[in-house]
C-alpha positions in Angstrom: 0.0 0.0 0.0 1.2 3.5 -0.7 2.3 5.2 2.5 1.4 8.7 1.2 -2.2 8.0 0.4 -3.5 9.6 3.6 -1.7 12.8 2.8 -3.4 12.8 -0.7 -6.8 12.3 1.0 -6.1 15.1 3.4 -5.1 17.5 0.5 -8.3 16.5 -1.4 -10.5 17.2 1.6 -9.0 20.7 1.8 -9.9 21.5 -1.8 -13.1 19.6 -2.5 -16.1 22.0 -2.9 -19.2 21.8 -0.8 -21.2 19.2 -2.8 -23.8 16.8 -1.5 -21.7 13.8 -2.0 -18.1 13.0 -3.2 -16.0 10.0 -3.6 -12.2 9.7 -4.2 -10.8 6.5 -5.7 -7.0 6.2 -5.5 -5.3 3.6 -7.7 -1.7 2.3 -8.0 -1.1 -0.4 -10.6 2.2 -2.1 -11.4 2.9 -4.9 -14.0 6.1 -6.7 -14.7 6.5 -9.0 -17.7 9.3 -11.4 -18.6 9.4 -13.5 -21.8 11.7 -15.7 -23.8 11.0 -16.3 -27.5 12.9 -18.7 -29.6 15.5 -19.1 -26.8 16.1 -15.3 -26.8 15.4 -13.3 -23.7 13.1 -10.4 -24.6 13.4 -7.0 -23.0 11.7 -7.0 -19.6 8.7 -4.7 -19.3 7.7 -2.8 -16.3 4.6 -0.5 -16.3 3.2 1.7 -13.5 0.0 3.7 -13.3 -1.0 6.0 -10.4 -3.7 8.5 -10.1 -7.1 9.6 -8.6 -10.6 9.5 -9.8 -13.2 11.8 -8.2 -17.0 11.9 -8.5 -19.5 14.4 -7.3 -23.3 14.3 -6.8 -25.0 17.6 -6.2 -28.6 19.0 -6.9 -29.5 16.1 -9.1 -26.3 16.1 -11.2 -23.4 13.6 -11.3 -19.9 14.2 -12.6 -16.4 12.9 -12.4 -12.8 13.9 -13.2 -9.4 12.2 -12.9 -5.8 13.3 -12.5 -2.3 11.8 -12.1 -1.2 15.1 -10.5 -1.6 14.0 -6.9 -0.7 17.4 -5.4 -3.1 19.8 -3.8 -3.0 21.9 -7.0 -3.7 18.9 -9.2 -6.6 17.7 -7.1 -8.1 21.2 -7.0 -7.9 21.4 -10.8 -9.7 18.0 -11.1 -12.4 19.3 -8.7 -12.9 22.4 -10.8 -13.4 20.2 -13.9 -15.9 18.0 -12.2 -17.8 21.1 -11.0 -18.1 22.2 -14.6 -19.5 18.8 -15.7 -22.0 19.0 -12.9 -23.8 21.8 -14.7 -24.1 19.8 -17.9 -25.2 16.7 -15.9 -28.1 18.6 -14.2 -29.4 19.7 -17.6 -28.9 16.4 -19.5 -28.8 13.6 -16.9 -30.8 10.4 -17.6 -31.8 10.1 -13.9 -31.8 12.1 -10.7 -28.4 11.2 -9.4 -29.4 11.8 -5.8 -31.6 8.6 -6.2 -28.5 6.4 -6.9 -27.6 4.4 -3.8 -24.3 5.4 -2.2 -21.7 3.1 -0.5 -22.6 2.4 3.1 -20.0 -0.2 4.3 -16.3 0.2 4.9 -14.1 -2.9 4.4 -11.0 -4.5 3.1 -10.1 -7.2 0.6 -6.7 -8.7 -0.2 -5.6 -11.5 -2.5 -4.2 -14.5 -0.7 -0.6 -15.0 -1.8 1.3 -18.1 -0.7 4.5 -17.7 -2.8 5.4 -14.1 -3.5 6.8 -13.0 -6.9 9.9 -11.8 -5.1 10.5 -15.3 -3.6 12.1 -16.2 -7.0 15.1 -14.2 -8.3 15.1 -12.7 -11.8 17.6 -15.4 -12.8 15.3 -18.1 -11.5 12.4 -16.8 -13.6 14.4 -16.4 -16.8 16.0 -19.8 -16.4 12.5 -21.3 -16.0 11.3 -19.6 -19.2 14.4 -20.8 -21.0 13.8 -24.4 -19.9 10.2 -24.1 -21.2 11.6 -22.9 -24.6 13.8 -26.0 -24.8 10.9 -28.2 -24.0 8.9 -26.6 -26.8 11.6 -26.8 -29.4 11.3 -30.6 -29.9 11.5 -30.7 -33.7 12.5 -28.6 -36.8 8.7 -28.6 -37.5 8.4 -26.1 -34.5 9.0 -22.8 -36.2 8.1 -20.4 -33.4 8.0 -21.0 -29.6 7.8 -18.7 -26.6 7.0 -18.5 -22.9 6.1 -15.6 -20.7 5.6 -15.0 -17.0 4.2 -11.8 -15.5 2.8 -10.4 -12.3 0.4 -7.5 -11.6 -0.4 -5.7 -8.4 -3.2 -3.2 -8.0 -3.9 -1.2 -4.8 -7.2 0.7 -4.6 -8.5 3.0 -1.8 -12.0 4.4 -2.0 -13.2 7.1 0.5 -16.4 9.0 0.5 -17.9 12.1 2.1 -20.1 9.8 4.1 -17.1 8.3 5.9 -16.9 5.1 3.9 -13.3 3.7 3.6 -12.5 0.7 1.4 -9.1 -0.8 0.8 -8.5 -3.6 -1.7 -5.1 -5.1 -2.8 -5.0 -7.5 -5.8 -2.1 -9.7 -6.9 -2.2 -11.5 -10.3 0.1 -14.1 -11.9 0.0 -14.2 -15.7 1.9 -17.2 -17.3 1.8 -19.0 -20.6 3.6 -20.7 -23.5 2.9 -21.5 -27.1 4.4 -23.4 -30.0 3.7 -23.1 -33.8 4.3 -26.0 -36.1 4.6 -25.9 -39.9 4.7 -28.4 -42.7 4.4 -27.0 -46.2 1.3 -24.8 -46.5 -0.1 -26.0 -43.2 0.5 -24.2 -39.9 -0.9 -25.0 -36.5 -0.5 -23.3 -33.1 -1.0 -24.8 -29.7 -0.9 -22.9 -26.4 -0.9 -23.8 -22.7 0.3 -23.0 -19.3 -2.3 -20.3 -18.8 -1.7 -18.6 -22.1 -4.2 -15.8 -22.5 -5.5 -16.1 -18.9 -4.5 -15.2 -15.4 -5.2 -16.0 -11.7 -5.2 -14.1 -8.5 -2.5 -15.2 -6.1 1.3 -15.8 -6.3 3.6 -18.2 -7.9 1.8 -21.1 -6.3 -1.0 -20.6 -8.9 1.4 -21.8 -11.7 0.7 -25.4 -10.9 -3.0 -24.9 -11.7 -2.1 -23.9 -15.2 0.3 -26.9 -15.6 3.1 -24.4 -15.9 5.8 -25.5 -16.9 5.0 -29.2 -17.0 2.7 -29.2 -20.0 5.1 -27.5 -22.4 6.3 -30.6 -24.3 2.7 -31.8 -24.8 1.8 -28.5 -26.3 4.6 -28.8 -28.9 3.7 -32.4 -29.6 0.0 -31.5 -30.2 1.0 -28.6 -32.5 3.0 -31.0 -34.7 0.3 -33.7 -34.7 -2.4 -31.1 -35.7 -0.4 -30.2 -38.8 -1.0 -33.8 -40.1 -4.5 -34.2 -38.8 -7.5 -34.2 -41.1 -9.8 -31.2 -41.2 -12.7 -31.0 -38.8 -15.8 -32.5 -40.6 -18.7 -30.3 -41.8 -21.8 -31.6 -40.0 -24.5 -31.0 -37.5 -23.1 -32.9 -34.5 -22.6 -32.9 -30.8 -19.9 -30.7 -29.4 -18.0 -31.3 -26.1 -16.4 -28.0 -25.0 -13.6 -28.1 -22.5 -13.3 -25.4 -19.9 -10.8 -23.4 -21.9 -13.4 -22.9 -24.6 -16.3 -22.7 -22.3 -14.6 -19.5 -20.9 -15.1 -17.8 -24.2 -18.6 -19.2 -24.8 -19.7 -17.8 -21.4 -18.0 -14.5 -21.9 -19.4 -13.7 -25.3 -22.9 -15.2 -25.3 -23.9 -14.8 -21.6 -21.6 -12.2 -20.1 -21.8 -9.4 -22.6 -25.5 -9.8 -23.4 -26.4 -9.5 -19.7 -24.5 -6.3 -19.0 -27.2 -3.9 -18.1 -25.8 -0.7 -19.6 -25.5 -2.6 -22.9 -29.2 -3.7 -22.6 -30.0 0.0 -22.0 -28.3 1.0 -25.2 -25.0 2.5 -24.0 -22.7 0.4 -26.2 -24.6 0.5 -29.5 -22.1 2.7 -31.3 -19.0 0.8 -30.2 -19.5 -2.9 -29.4 -23.2 -3.3 -30.1 -26.3 -3.8 -27.9 -27.9 -7.1 -26.7 -30.6 -9.4 -27.8 -31.7 -9.4 -24.1 -34.5 -6.9 -23.1 -35.5 -5.9 -19.6 -38.8 -7.7 -19.8 -37.0 -11.1 -20.1 -35.8 -11.2 -16.6 -37.6 -13.6 -14.3 -39.2 -15.7 -17.1 -37.0 -16.0 -20.2 -35.6 -19.5 -20.9 -32.0 -18.7 -21.7 -30.9 -22.4 -21.7 -31.8 -25.9 -20.7 -32.6 -26.9 -17.2 -28.9 -27.8 -16.8 -27.7 -24.1 -17.1 -26.9 -22.5 -13.8 -24.7 -19.4 -14.0 -23.5 -17.4 -11.0 -21.8 -14.1 -10.4 -19.3 -15.3 -7.8 -16.8 -12.7 -6.5 -15.6 -15.1 -3.8 -13.8 -17.8 -5.7 -10.4 -16.8 -4.5 -8.0 -17.6 -7.4 -10.4 -16.3 -10.0 -9.3 -13.0 -11.7 -12.3 -10.8 -10.7 -12.7 -11.9 -7.1 -13.1 -8.8 -4.9 -14.9 -7.6 -1.8 -16.5 -4.5 -3.3 -16.9 -3.2 -6.8 -15.4 0.2 -7.8 -18.5 2.1 -6.7 -18.1 0.6 -3.2 -21.0 -1.9 -3.4 -20.4 -5.1 -1.4 -20.1 -8.1 -3.7 -22.0 -11.3 -3.0 -22.5 -14.6 -4.9 -25.8 -14.5 -6.9 -27.4 -16.6 -9.5 -28.0 -14.7 -12.8 -29.4 -17.8 -14.5 -31.0 -20.7 -12.5 -32.2 -23.9 -14.1 -32.0 -22.2 -17.5 -34.2 -19.2 -16.5 -32.8 -15.7 -16.7 -33.0 -14.0 -13.3 -31.0 -10.8 -13.2 -28.6 -8.6 -15.2 -25.0 -7.7 -14.6 -25.4 -4.0 -13.6 -24.1 -1.7 -10.9 -26.1 0.8 -8.8 -26.3 3.5 -11.5 -27.7 1.2 -14.1 -30.0 -0.4 -11.6 -31.4 3.0 -10.8 -31.9 3.8 -14.5 -33.7 0.5 -15.2 -35.5 0.0 -11.9 -34.1 -3.5 -11.7 -31.9 -5.4 -9.3 -28.4 -6.2 -10.5 -25.1 -7.2 -8.9 -21.9 -5.5 -7.8 -20.2 -5.2 -11.2 -19.6 -1.4 -11.6 -15.9 -1.6 -12.5 -13.2 0.7 -13.9 -9.9 -0.4 -15.5 -7.8 2.3 -13.9 -7.9 5.6 -12.1 -8.5 7.5 -15.4 -11.9 5.8 -16.2 -15.3 6.0 -14.6 -17.1 2.8 -13.6 -19.3 1.0 -16.1 -21.1 -2.3 -16.0 -18.7 -5.1 -16.5 -19.0 -8.8 -16.1 -16.6 -10.1 -13.4 -16.5 -13.7 -12.1 -19.2 -15.2 -14.2 -19.3 -19.0 -13.7 -21.2 -22.0 -15.0 -21.9 -24.2 -12.0 -20.8 -27.9 -12.1 -23.3 -30.7 -12.8 -23.1 -34.4 -12.1 -21.4 -36.0 -15.1 -17.8 -37.2 -15.3 -15.8 -36.5 -18.4 -16.0 -40.2 -19.3 -19.8 -40.0 -19.0 -19.9 -36.8 -21.2 -17.9 -38.5 -23.9 -20.0 -41.7 -23.6 -23.2 -39.7 -24.2 -22.1 -38.6 -27.7 -22.8 -40.8 -30.7 -21.0 -38.5 -33.1 -19.3 -35.2 -32.3 -16.1 -33.3 -31.7 -14.3 -32.4 -28.5 -13.0 -28.8 -28.8 -10.3 -27.2 -26.6 -8.7 -23.8 -26.3 -10.2 -20.8 -28.1 -8.3 -19.3 -31.0 -10.9 -17.1 -32.9 -14.3 -15.5 -32.2 -16.9 -13.6 -34.0 -20.3 -12.5 -32.7 -22.9 -10.0 -34.0 -23.7 -6.6 -32.5 -26.6 -8.0 -30.4 -24.4 -10.8 -29.0 -26.7 -13.4 -30.6 -25.2 -15.1 -33.7 -21.7 -16.4 -33.1 -18.9 -18.3 -34.8 -16.0 -19.6 -32.7 -12.8 -21.6 -33.5 -10.6 -23.7 -31.3 -7.0 -24.9 -31.4 -7.6 -28.5 -30.7 -10.2 -31.1 -31.7 -10.8 -34.8 -31.3 -13.5 -36.9 -33.0 -16.0 -38.7 -30.8 -17.7 -41.8 -32.3 -20.1 -44.1 -30.4 -19.1 -42.7 -27.1 -15.3 -43.1 -27.6 -12.5 -40.6 -28.3 -10.9 -41.0 -31.7 -8.2 -39.2 -33.6 -7.4 -35.5 -33.9 -9.0 -33.0 -36.2 -7.5 -29.6 -37.0 -9.3 -26.2 -37.3 -12.4 -27.2 -35.3 -15.0 -24.5 -35.6 -18.7 -24.2 -34.6 -21.4 -21.6 -35.0 -24.8 -21.0 -33.5 -27.4 -18.6 -32.0 -27.0 -17.9 -28.3 -30.4 -18.9 -26.9 -30.7 -22.0 -29.2 -27.2 -23.1 -28.4 -27.7 -22.9 -24.6 -31.1 -24.6 -24.8 -29.2 -27.5 -26.4 -27.0 -27.9 -23.4 -27.3 -31.6 -22.7 -24.5 -32.5 -20.3 -22.6 -30.6 -17.6 -19.5 -31.9 -16.1 -18.9 -32.5 -12.4 -16.5 -30.8 -10.1 -13.7 -33.0 -11.5 -14.0 -31.2 -14.8 -14.4 -27.7 -13.3 -11.5 -25.3 -14.1 -10.9 -21.6 -13.3 -10.0 -19.4 -16.3 -10.5 -15.9 -17.4 -9.2 -13.2 -19.7 -7.1 -10.1 -18.8 -8.1 -8.1 -21.9 -11.8 -7.7 -22.3 -12.5 -4.4 -24.1 -15.6 -2.2 -23.6 -16.6 1.4 -23.3 -15.7 4.8 -24.9 -13.0 5.6 -24.2 -12.0 2.0 -24.2 -11.5 0.1 -21.0 -9.4 -3.1 -21.0 -10.3 -5.2 -17.9 -9.9 -8.6 -16.5 -12.8 -11.0 -16.0 -13.0 -14.5 -14.7 -14.9 -17.5 -16.0 -14.9 -20.9 -14.3 -16.7 -23.9 -15.8 -16.9 -27.6 -16.2 -16.8 -29.4 -19.5 -20.2 -29.3 -21.3 -22.0 -31.1 -24.1 -24.2 -29.4 -26.7 -26.5 -31.2 -29.2 -27.1 -30.4 -32.9 -24.3 -27.9 -33.4 -23.1 -26.8 -36.8 -19.4 -27.7 -37.0 -16.9 -27.1 -39.8 -13.2 -27.0 -40.6 -10.9 -24.2 -41.8 -10.6 -25.2 -45.5 
């Protein structure tokens, strides 16, 4: 935690004008990235961000401003800017801002770290990445190979004019490795070790990503995929592993349920949603097997937290139960606009952005089927693992996704590899065809650190945990 934060808060209190309500959100973010590509150590990257975001509510208006000048003069200038925006907000605001619930509870949240980033020397980390590179380079057919390891720490302090005081400290570990194989005109990539994902915690989280132990298998699979036949074109069953379920949940449940998107806020950037406010409480989003929760308390998951960035306490809640849509992903401002209950998902990517509705930990709850039982339930289909491409329309309805890895399933048994496995569908139809949900033994914690939304854009981390799942009557196809 920054030792000078209290002095910044004291300076702010000396310059803040007499408004009905104010909040001050202080953020310090630091990321360190190490990587080795084709046996060559890449330049280390260290990034830091530090600043303050302020918000005012006064006489029905709401405004905000931000600054990295954390002096009394810088904070005063930001307050003057926020005051100017208050006038415009009073004239053009969508709601009476005084009706938006304010934070009431103080508290603290901190990531549990068993093995600190600093427990390993720089030499140790680079030697590990070099060892992974050697494990990936198993054949001349491997034409590109790399491994990375990063950590991120974010400290946030939120204080308000009502006396609320919230401290949260987050630690993330960001690993991964990948290999590219080529033979003639055919090129295939396979990734692993947490590539494209992250977890909260310290270096102890690497084992959950099979980092570094799965490196050689990744290279072997990349080579095998080069010679594998194309994924067949058919209407078939699909068994999606958790690494692909992450993307499926993200795009066809997470984004459609963000309340500000439902209210039209994203239409000129990333689209709207096929979901409408009248659907909540009755709409059949999926089969009876579909149970989806907002769960901010799954400790290693990327978006676990005690409070959202507006200061609302975060609690586990079903957003879909037994296939029926129950509530949107929306913070207190959107809830006030829509007159609906939401969840604590008002989030900002940094100090220089206001909060908007963002999915956080959005998880598909485990069922009762083992992986063997899921495979045994399929007469003809494809197992697909690890996303590599995605496309979805502006209403988050029609989609087309591709995976790195596929295996045929015939008469309840796994068969050979297929390359370029792709599938497409329509969100509601697809989820209603959910026919099998894996048990806790198939459940894995994943997520993405780079979900983009908002104008100006906000890149933020979200978590998705899921078991393996079977879907019936899916349109599948290859890449040729």
